[in-house]
N, C-alpha and C positions, 0 to 999 in steps of 0.2 A: 538428597540432603545437601545443604550448602556447607562449605567449610571455609571459615574465615570471612574477611570482608570482600574478597575479590569478586565473587558472584554478584554482590550488591553493587559494587563499582561498575561491573560490566552491564548490569541491568540498567543503571542510570545512564551510562555512556551510550548504550545502543538506543535507548529511548530518546535521549537528547539528539543523537545523530539522525535518527529516522525523522524526528520532528523538524530538524533543520532543512531536510530535503524539500519541505513544503514551500517555505519562502524562496528557496533556490529555484524551484519550478516556476514560481511567480516571476522571478527575475529572468528566467530563460525565455519567457514569452513576452518580455517587456519591450523588445525591439521589433516585434512583428513576426517572429518565427512561428510557423504553423506546426500542428501536432506531428504529422508523419515524419518530417525531417528530424525533429527532436527525438521521436521514438526510435528511429533508425540508429542514431549515434548513441543513444542511451543503451540500446541492446548491444551494440559493438563493445562498449566499455564494460558492460556486465559480463559478456562472453570472455573478454580478455582477462579481466580480473579474477572472476570465479573459475575460469578455466585453469589458470595458474594455480589457484588454491586447491582445486580438485586434483590436479596432477601432483602437487606437493604432498597431498594426503595419500598418495598411492592409489588413487581411483582412476579408472579409465574414462575418457570422454566417449559418450555413447550417442550415436546418431544412426540407428539402423531401423529397418522396417518394423520389427515387432513393437517398437516404442513410439512409432509415429503418431498413432491416435492420441496417446497421452501427451506428447509434445505439442501437437496441433491444438488440443484442447486448452492446455495451460498457456500456450502462446496467445491464443485468441481471447480467452476469457480472463487471463491473468496479466496481460501486457498490452497487446495492440488495441483491442476495442476499448477497455476501460481507460487507457491512457489518452485515447482520442478525446473522450468526454472530459477527462481530467484536465488536459491542457486547454481545451476550448473554454471550459468554465473558469480556469485560472486566469484567462485573459481579462475576465470581467469581475471576478470575486476577490475580496481581500484574502490574504493568506490565512488569517485566523479563522475565517468562515470555512475555508477549504479544510482546515485541520479538524474542525468540529464535524463537518460533513463526512470526512474520511472515517470517522469513528463509527458511522452507521453500518460499516461492514459487518460488525458483530450482530447488529439488529436484523439485517437482511439474512444473515446466515442461519438464524434460529428457525424461522418458518420453512426455509428451504431444506434444512436438515430434518425437520419433522416430516416434511412431504416425502423425502427420500428414505426415511427410516433410519437416518444416521443418529438421531437423538430421540429421547423419550420426553414426553410432556412434563413440565414442572411449573406450578403456578408462580413460583418466585421469578422464573425466567420470563414468563408471560408479562408479569408486572414490569420487569426490566425493559422488555420490548416496548411497552406502552410509554415508559419514561423516555426511552430513546427517541421515539418519534414525536413525543411532546417537545423534545429539544429542537427537532426540525421545525415544528410549528412555531416555536418562539423565534426562530430565525426568519421565517417568511411571512408570518401573519402580521405582527405589529408594524405599523408604518415606519417607525423610527429604528427598526432593527438593522437594516442594511444601509450602507452609505448612499447619499443622495445620487440619483441617476442609475442605481443598480437594480435590475429587475430580479424579482424572486424566481423568475423562470430559469435563471442560471443556477440557482441552488438546486432546482429540480433536475437540471441537466447534470450537475455535478453528482447527484445521487445515483446516476446510472453506473458510475465507476465502482463504488463500493458494492452495489448490487451484483455487478459482474464478478468482482473479486470473490464475493460470498458464494456465487454459483460455482466458480472454479474450485474453491476450497472443498465444497461439498461433493463435487463430482470426483475429485481426487480421493476424498475420503471413501467414496462409494466404490471406485474402481481400484484403488491402491496405486502404487508406483512401480509395480512389476519388478520388485527387487532392487530398484535404484534408490540411492540416498537423495536427500533434498537438493544438494548442490549439483549432482548429476542431472536431476530433473530440470533445475533452473538453467543450466548451461545448454542442455539439449533443446529446451523450449525456446530459449533466447536465440539460438541458431536458426530454429524454424521460424521464429518471429522475424528475423532478418529477411527471410525469403518473402514474407508478406510485405514488410515495411519498405524495403528498397524500391520495388517497382511502384508501389502506391505513392511514395514520396516523389518519385521522378515524374510519373504520369500526371499527378495532381498539381505539379508545380510547387510543391512544398519542400523540395530538396534544400538542405542546409549545408553550406560549406563553412565549417567553423573557422577555417584559416583565412577566409576572404576578408572578414572584418572581425578580428578577434578582440571582443570587448567583454563587458560585464555579463551579457546574456550567454555568450559562449563559455565563459569561465564558470558561470552558474550551472550550465548544462553538464560540463565535464566533472566539476566537483560534486554535484548532486548525484550523478550516476555512480561515480566512484565511491562516494560515501554510502550510497544505498547498498552497493555490493559488499562493502566492508562490514556494515552493521548487520547485513543478513548472515554473513559468515560468522559474525560474533553471536548472532542469535542461535544458529545451529550449534555452536560450541556451548552456549549457555544451557540449551536444552539437554545436551549430553552430560553436562556437569552438574546441573541443579534441578533438572526436570522441567517438563513442559508447563506445569501449573505455575511454577516460580517464574519462568521466562515470559509467560503470557502477561504478567503484571506490567511489563514494559508498555503495554497498550495505553495505560493511563499517562505515563510519562511522554509517550509520543504525542498524544493529543494536547497536553498542556504545553509541551515544548514547541509544537507547531504554532500555537497561539502566541506564546511569549516571544519566540524568536522572530515571528512576523512583526511584532511590535517594535523590536530592536532593529531588525534588518530593513524593514519596509516602512518604518515610522507610522505604523497603523494604530488607530485608536478605535475602540468599540463602544457601542451603546450598552446600557444596562441589560437590554434584551439578549445581547450576545453572551454576556457573562452568565446570565440565568440559563441560557441554552447550554453553555459549557458545563455548568454544575449539574443540570438535569441529565445531560448526556453521560457524564462520568458516573452518575448514580445508576443510570440504565445499564452501562457497561458492567458495573460491579454486580448487578443482579443477573444479567444475562449470562455471564461467563460461568460455565459449569465448574464444579469443584473436583471432578474426576481427572484422571490422567489425560483425557482427550479434551483439549481446550480450544477455544476460539483464539485466533492469532491476533497480533497487534494490528491496528489500523495501518494501512499501507499507503506508501507514497512513492513517487518516482518509479512506478513500474515494478512493484513487488510481486513478481510473477509466480512465486513459489511458496509463499507462506502456507497456503493450503496444502502443498505437497509435503510440507513438514508434518502435518497432521496425518496424512495418508501413510507416510513412512513409518509412523509409530503404531499402525494398526497390527 
């Protein structure tokens, strides 16, 4: 149960904050920075910020062998691999399009959950799934939906990120978090992610030195990663205070915020097809999300490595 206006304020604030990370990611790639270098520094900031939060909560930081399978899975499926596709597509797609595509994580999650036995079939949610992917069709099919010179191939590339996020969330739901809370999982997975990201960034020539030319892109990277860590901590707090069903409603605010803040920060304007896709996607999200205590998490941006872990911790 919620008490007073503060849970609603927190719901709106974290949804708005998560949405803002999408145009910030677009700015982070605006000067030519490549995915692996950005992912490395993003993980560093998440480890530092959420590591301190975890310590202040009286929880220990865990990075031991019994938890490595969990951390490797969350790091790969919830951060490194999806963020590669996320940043690659962000180079070519408007931030508003990225916001709508990110919302398909809930759509991908349903069939994966059914296949793994995590969820039971409901006709209403199947209809929501159809609406969700109809929104994707509205983005890629009409000739006037995307800006001139933008290929629909990049929308399909961007879809790989929410598909991987959905896979990670369902695997965590299936395996559990081995007694760890969500912030412990996020910090541990982020530290493991650094082990993958650092050599890949160096060997591939994608290393980013944010101090070499500290400009808009570097500021956007730091602010976006810090903001993501902050709103995730707020999300965990809100779940504990008001319940997971209430907190999951932030997903609508995330999507709308990503579209609107991209218009303000990036001066983007969209065709009628994009607005129709947004409306259809929001309807699909409303129908797909279950009404029980176990809910689909908000659409993720800037490497939300552990929203799926939150679901697993509540099992």
